[in-house]
C-alpha positions as CSV (number, residue, x, y, z in Angstrom):
1,M,82.1,73.7,88.4
2,L,83.3,77.1,87.7
3,Y,86.6,76.1,89.9
4,L,86.9,73.0,87.8
5,T,87.2,74.9,84.5
6,H,88.9,77.8,85.5
7,R,91.1,76.5,88.3
8,Q,94.6,77.9,87.4
9,E,92.9,81.6,87.1
10,I,91.3,81.0,90.6
11,D,94.5,79.7,92.0
12,N,96.4,83.0,91.0
13,Y,93.8,85.4,92.2
14,L,93.8,83.7,95.4
15,E,97.5,83.6,95.6
16,Q,97.6,87.4,94.6
17,R,95.1,87.9,97.3
18,R,97.0,86.2,100.0
19,K,100.3,88.4,98.7
20,K,98.4,91.5,99.3
21,A,96.6,90.6,102.8
22,Q,100.3,89.8,103.9
23,Q,101.5,93.0,102.4
24,Q,99.0,95.0,104.3
25,R,99.4,93.3,107.7
26,N,103.2,94.1,107.5
27,Q,102.4,97.3,106.6
28,F,99.8,97.9,109.6
29,V,102.4,96.3,111.7
30,Q,105.1,98.9,110.9
31,Q,102.6,101.6,110.7
32,Y,101.2,101.0,114.3
33,N,104.4,99.5,115.8
34,L,102.5,96.5,117.3
35,A,105.5,95.1,118.7
36,N,105.4,96.4,122.1
37,L,101.4,97.3,122.0
38,R,100.5,95.0,125.1
39,Q,103.1,96.8,127.0
40,R,102.2,100.2,126.1
41,L,98.5,99.5,127.1
42,R,99.4,98.1,130.2
43,D,101.6,100.9,131.1
44,R,98.5,103.5,130.0
45,Y,96.2,101.6,132.3
46,Q,98.3,101.7,135.3
47,S,99.1,105.5,135.0
48,F,95.4,105.7,134.7
49,Q,94.7,103.8,137.8
50,R,97.2,105.8,139.7
51,N,95.2,109.1,138.7
52,L,91.7,107.8,140.0
């Protein structure tokens, strides 16, 4: 019932949350350089294995 009576406000709120979440995801990816994370982890693991 609340959604039906305040649909526009709720839709606006949800859109703002989606935008904020996307901004945070983008910021996280830039900050932690996830583009080559898998390769860096693989390299680290192989280096660790060689030192055993």
